[in-house]
MIKOL-359015 format. One record per residue (C-alpha): x, y, z; residue in three letters. Coordinates in steps of 0.5 Angstrom, whole numbers, plus 500, padded with zeros to 3 digits. Example, Ala and Ser with C-alpha at 12.3 -4.5 7.8 and 13.67 -1.06 7.14 Angstrom:
% residues 2
c1 = 525&c2 = 491&c3 = 516&residu = ala;
c1 = 527&c2 = 498&c3 = 514&residu = ser;
% end
This chain:
% residues 68
c1 = 971&c2 = 239&c3 = 404&residu = met;
c1 = 975&c2 = 240&c3 = 397&residu = lys;
c1 = 972&c2 = 234&c3 = 395&residu = asn;
c1 = 965&c2 = 234&c3 = 396&residu = thr;
c1 = 964&c2 = 242&c3 = 396&residu = ala;
c1 = 960&c2 = 242&c3 = 389&residu = asn;
c1 = 956&c2 = 237&c3 = 392&residu = asp;
c1 = 953&c2 = 243&c3 = 396&residu = phe;
c1 = 954&c2 = 250&c3 = 393&residu = phe;
c1 = 952&c2 = 250&c3 = 386&residu = pro;
c1 = 958&c2 = 251&c3 = 380&residu = asp;
c1 = 957&c2 = 259&c3 = 379&residu = asp;
c1 = 957&c2 = 260&c3 = 387&residu = phe;
c1 = 964&c2 = 261&c3 = 387&residu = phe;
c1 = 969&c2 = 263&c3 = 381&residu = ile;
c1 = 972&c2 = 258&c3 = 378&residu = gly;
c1 = 967&c2 = 253&c3 = 382&residu = gly;
c1 = 967&c2 = 250&c3 = 390&residu = ala;
c1 = 973&c2 = 246&c3 = 389&residu = lys;
c1 = 977&c2 = 252&c3 = 387&residu = thr;
c1 = 975&c2 = 256&c3 = 394&residu = phe;
c1 = 977&c2 = 251&c3 = 399&residu = phe;
c1 = 984&c2 = 249&c3 = 400&residu = cys;
c1 = 987&c2 = 243&c3 = 403&residu = lys;
c1 = 987&c2 = 245&c3 = 412&residu = gly;
c1 = 991&c2 = 243&c3 = 417&residu = asn;
c1 = 988&c2 = 241&c3 = 423&residu = asn;
c1 = 987&c2 = 246&c3 = 429&residu = gly;
c1 = 990&c2 = 251&c3 = 424&residu = arg;
c1 = 985&c2 = 256&c3 = 427&residu = trp;
c1 = 987&c2 = 255&c3 = 434&residu = met;
c1 = 991&c2 = 261&c3 = 434&residu = asp;
c1 = 986&c2 = 265&c3 = 430&residu = ile;
c1 = 979&c2 = 266&c3 = 432&residu = leu;
c1 = 977&c2 = 268&c3 = 440&residu = thr;
c1 = 973&c2 = 265&c3 = 445&residu = glu;
c1 = 967&c2 = 270&c3 = 443&residu = glu;
c1 = 969&c2 = 269&c3 = 435&residu = glu;
c1 = 968&c2 = 261&c3 = 437&residu = leu;
c1 = 962&c2 = 262&c3 = 440&residu = lys;
c1 = 959&c2 = 266&c3 = 436&residu = asn;
c1 = 960&c2 = 261&c3 = 429&residu = tyr;
c1 = 957&c2 = 256&c3 = 433&residu = glu;
c1 = 951&c2 = 260&c3 = 434&residu = leu;
c1 = 950&c2 = 262&c3 = 426&residu = gln;
c1 = 953&c2 = 255&c3 = 425&residu = ile;
c1 = 946&c2 = 253&c3 = 430&residu = lys;
c1 = 940&c2 = 259&c3 = 426&residu = glu;
c1 = 943&c2 = 257&c3 = 418&residu = glu;
c1 = 945&c2 = 251&c3 = 417&residu = leu;
c1 = 941&c2 = 244&c3 = 417&residu = asp;
c1 = 943&c2 = 238&c3 = 420&residu = glu;
c1 = 948&c2 = 236&c3 = 414&residu = lys;
c1 = 951&c2 = 242&c3 = 412&residu = cys;
c1 = 953&c2 = 243&c3 = 419&residu = ala;
c1 = 955&c2 = 236&c3 = 419&residu = his;
c1 = 960&c2 = 237&c3 = 413&residu = trp;
c1 = 962&c2 = 244&c3 = 414&residu = leu;
c1 = 966&c2 = 242&c3 = 421&residu = gln;
c1 = 968&c2 = 235&c3 = 418&residu = thr;
c1 = 967&c2 = 235&c3 = 411&residu = gly;
c1 = 964&c2 = 228&c3 = 411&residu = gln;
c1 = 957&c2 = 228&c3 = 408&residu = ile;
c1 = 952&c2 = 226&c3 = 414&residu = leu;
c1 = 950&c2 = 219&c3 = 413&residu = asp;
c1 = 942&c2 = 219&c3 = 415&residu = thr;
c1 = 940&c2 = 212&c3 = 413&residu = asn;
c1 = 944&c2 = 210&c3 = 419&residu = asn;
% end
């Protein structure tokens, strides 16, 4: 996500740029933090607020290839 953050956020969206906001994460790190209800609310917010490409990037850190 850090490597492609500037593709989704303007330079002045975060102080120091989008790359300074994101840090290297560990897979599954969130699993002991969020409750089931919070996860359900998260999924609902994603569907309501984000288009498919942005949601894919948020969840995977990869740009969705819609050409295939």
